[in-house]
C-alpha positions, 0 to 999 in steps of 0.5 A: 448222549453220554453226560458231560464230564465236570471237572472239580474246580481248579485249585492252584497252590502258592509256589515260590516262583523262583525261576526265570519268569514269571516271578511272584506277582505283587499283591498290588497288582493283583489287588487292581486286577481284582477290583476292577468293574467289568467295562467295555473295551472302549469305556473312557477310564479303560481308554484313560488307562491305556493312555496313561500306561503309555506314558508310564511306559515311555518312562520305564523304557527311558524313551521319547518314542511316541510308538511305546505301547503294551501288545497284548499277550505274552512276551512272544506277542510283543516279539512277533509284533516287532519282528513283523516289520522283517519281510520275505527275502530280507537280510538278517543277520540274528545272534543267539547265545541260548534257548530264547534268542533261538526261539527269536532266529527260528521267528525271524527265518520264517518271516524272511522266507520265501514261498519256495523256503517255506514250502521246503521246511515250513516250521524250519525254514532256512532262509537264505537271506538270514545269518545266525551267528550262534554263540556258545552256550554260557558265553555272552554276544560280545560287540566284536562278534556283532561288528565283524558280521555286520561288516561282512553282511551289511544286513537290513536288520540285526537282532540280538537279545539284551539278556538270554535266559536260557544261559543267564547271560548278559550281551553287549548293548552298546557294541550291538548298537554302535555296530549297527549305526556304523554298518546301517542296519537296524537294530531289534532287541529282545529285551524280554529280560531286562525291561524293569531290571536293568538300569538302561534308556533305549534312547542311548542306543540309536543304532536300535529301531525296535524293542520288545519286552514282556509283562511278568519279568521285571515289569512284574505284572500278570502273564497274558497282559501287556507285552511292552514294546517301542519303535522309533520313527525310523522303524514305523517309516519302514513299516509305513513304506513295505507293510507288515503281514500281520493285522492283530500284531501290526506296529501301527495299527496296534498303536492307534488303540493306545492312542498314537495315531499318525505318529501323534498322541490323540485324546483317546484310542480308536478300536483295534481289538478287544482289550480287558480292562482287568489286563490294563489295569494290573498293567496301570498298577504294575508300572506305577509300582516299577516307577515308584521303585526307581529304576536306577534303585531296582537295578541296584536292588536286583545286582546285591541280591543276586550276589548273595544268592550267587555266594551262597550257592558257590558256598554250596560247591555250585558254579555259577556261569551267568552274568544277569542279576535276576537270575543265577544259572549254576552247575551243580557239584560234581558228585550231583552232575547229571542230576539236575533235572531230578532236583528240579523236579523234587523242588517243584513237587515242593512248591518250589519253582527252580528251573533247568536250562532247556537246552544242553548243557543242563544246568539250574536256574534260580530266579529272584524276581520280586524276591527283594529281601533278606527273608526272601533270600534266605528262603530260596538258598535254605530250600536249594540247599535242602534239595541238595542235601536229600540227594547226599551233598552233604552241605553244612546249611548252617555255615551257608546261611551264617554266610549269607547273614553276613552279607546282609550285616554288612550292608546294613552296617555300611547304612 
């Protein structure tokens, strides 16, 4: 028998995560994860932590929905749970304007497809009951677009991403919700990139019955912990009446472990899956941190620092096409057009984690998740400018940094 191959211990260096997510995890969250004792998933403190997470998460979402909790896994796990209520043959309209809403649209087609449609193309089924409305890259889904299609199709379900990180665009949540109400559709929203960054309360959007987010962006927990979801009574009634083809991601069964049984809060959860005490502790601390910072203040901070970054890259000759406040999506100066991936690869080789867009046209994405300080934005700007200059851009970085400093000096003077 051959000797086993034992690799050296894995060491992953610190990286400045300046992309669409995950963001740099707050030290308090890492500390909570590291100091947690080994505990059974039904141990009293683990269950108490889950109950408190559920209650804090309602505040972060801005909701009274009882069915509000975290789905173990990535943001895709939360989305899969939310989209699980869609059954084969259900009529759905999905609005797509980027990579990730596009993946959501594929998920919807898979869930709504009949057996015959799956057999015809299992990995990309063309479900006749699903209408996918594609809005061009770099443009937002507007209320007018939603209204027109829902008025015509009258679907059972409608889907939209709130913030689309594939293209950096904010979509019209108010218009989407109101169109769903007018035409009797049950709205489903991907809030992966907006929860914990934008200042909104989901109870203000009654046309939306299901919401899903992720652990590692605005909430700033660790990846692979808990994806926040929230469901209205109407959504839960639909699942109870028609079922959901999943045990693991069943919206009703998942809730039981979080102390939500028969639509009511109970003292402790019942077994559904093995939860990690480490993940519970990290999620708990991330939610505490979010609430201590304050949703409204956090939203203002993101807008302020994003403007500083946007103005700086514009001064370098880039053109910004996004309107999110945690992410800048840009075209490079004309002299560097077509070299976006080269720039990103060079930056990542130096521990500076910016990203290209994942679909055409190729652009550059720079994020500021958990980078809400003058020092952090200055470092991002400096490293990005250095990368451009290495490729021959010839940018006067002293002038760019002077403009950045004025942005912050003006804010200090105003205070």
